[in-house]
C-alpha positions as CSV (number, residue, x, y, z in Angstrom):
1,M,-41.5,63.0,-15.8
2,P,-38.2,61.8,-14.1
3,E,-35.1,61.2,-16.1
4,P,-33.9,57.6,-16.4
5,V,-31.0,56.9,-14.0
6,P,-27.9,56.1,-15.9
7,S,-26.5,52.6,-15.1
8,A,-23.1,52.2,-13.5
9,T,-21.7,50.3,-16.5
10,P,-22.3,51.4,-20.1
11,T,-24.2,49.2,-22.4
12,S,-21.1,48.3,-24.5
13,E,-19.3,47.0,-21.4
14,R,-22.3,44.8,-20.4
15,S,-22.4,43.1,-23.8
16,A,-18.7,42.5,-23.7
17,Q,-18.9,40.1,-20.7
18,P,-18.3,36.5,-21.7
19,A,-21.1,34.0,-21.5
20,P,-21.1,31.5,-18.6
21,W,-19.2,28.3,-19.1
22,W,-22.3,26.1,-19.1
23,S,-23.8,27.9,-22.1
24,F,-21.2,26.4,-24.5
25,G,-22.0,23.1,-26.1
26,M,-18.3,22.1,-26.3
27,V,-18.1,22.0,-22.5
28,W,-20.9,19.5,-22.3
29,F,-19.4,17.5,-25.1
30,M,-16.0,17.2,-23.3
31,L,-17.7,16.3,-20.0
32,S,-19.9,13.6,-21.6
33,G,-17.0,11.2,-22.3
34,P,-15.8,10.9,-18.6
35,A,-19.4,10.9,-17.4
36,L,-20.2,7.9,-19.7
37,V,-17.2,6.0,-18.4
38,V,-18.4,6.5,-14.8
39,V,-21.9,5.3,-15.8
40,A,-20.5,2.3,-17.6
41,G,-18.3,1.5,-14.5
42,F,-21.4,1.5,-12.3
43,A,-23.3,-0.7,-14.8
44,T,-20.4,-3.2,-14.8
45,L,-20.3,-3.2,-11.0
46,A,-24.1,-3.9,-10.9
47,I,-23.7,-6.8,-13.4
48,C,-20.8,-8.3,-11.4
49,I,-22.8,-8.1,-8.1
50,K,-25.9,-9.6,-9.6
51,Y,-24.2,-12.4,-11.6
52,P,-21.0,-13.4,-9.8
53,D,-18.6,-15.8,-11.5
54,V,-19.1,-19.5,-10.8
55,E,-16.2,-21.0,-8.8
56,L,-14.6,-23.8,-10.8
57,H,-13.0,-26.8,-9.1
58,E,-10.9,-28.7,-11.6
59,T,-9.3,-32.0,-10.8
60,P,-5.6,-32.1,-11.4
61,A,-4.5,-33.6,-14.7
62,V,-3.3,-37.2,-14.4
63,V,0.0,-37.7,-16.0
64,V,0.1,-41.0,-17.9
65,T,3.5,-42.5,-18.4
66,R,4.0,-45.0,-21.1
67,A,6.5,-47.8,-21.1
68,P,9.3,-47.2,-23.6
69,A,8.7,-48.7,-27.0
70,A,10.3,-52.0,-27.7
71,N,11.5,-50.8,-31.1
72,P,12.6,-47.1,-31.0
73,P,11.9,-45.2,-34.3
74,A,14.5,-45.7,-36.9
75,Q,16.9,-42.7,-37.4
76,S,18.0,-41.5,-40.7
77,A,21.6,-42.0,-41.8
78,T,22.2,-38.3,-41.6
79,W,20.9,-37.9,-38.0
80,Q,23.3,-36.2,-35.6
81,P,23.1,-36.1,-31.8
82,G,21.4,-32.9,-30.7
83,E,19.0,-32.7,-33.6
84,A,15.4,-32.5,-32.8
85,A,13.6,-35.7,-33.6
86,T,10.1,-35.4,-35.1
87,I,7.2,-37.8,-34.6
88,S,7.9,-39.6,-37.9
89,G,11.5,-40.2,-36.9
90,H,13.0,-38.1,-39.8
């Protein structure tokens, strides 16, 4: 019966080698965030292509000017030039 051939590396050195990167769950957890963002970007692009925004054509606002009032609002006795006047005139 032939003797078993000794391997080039001892058994203790073979078990000391680190596991490959894809065998760790934390790697997949860290890669899942950016991967989800890319998928969401493509989903948003598909929605934008399928349902484009409707182009709105608004008419310009018409400015209505009124004639000055015949009787301006009465000012209080304490009113000073430069004060902001309110709608009620106080």
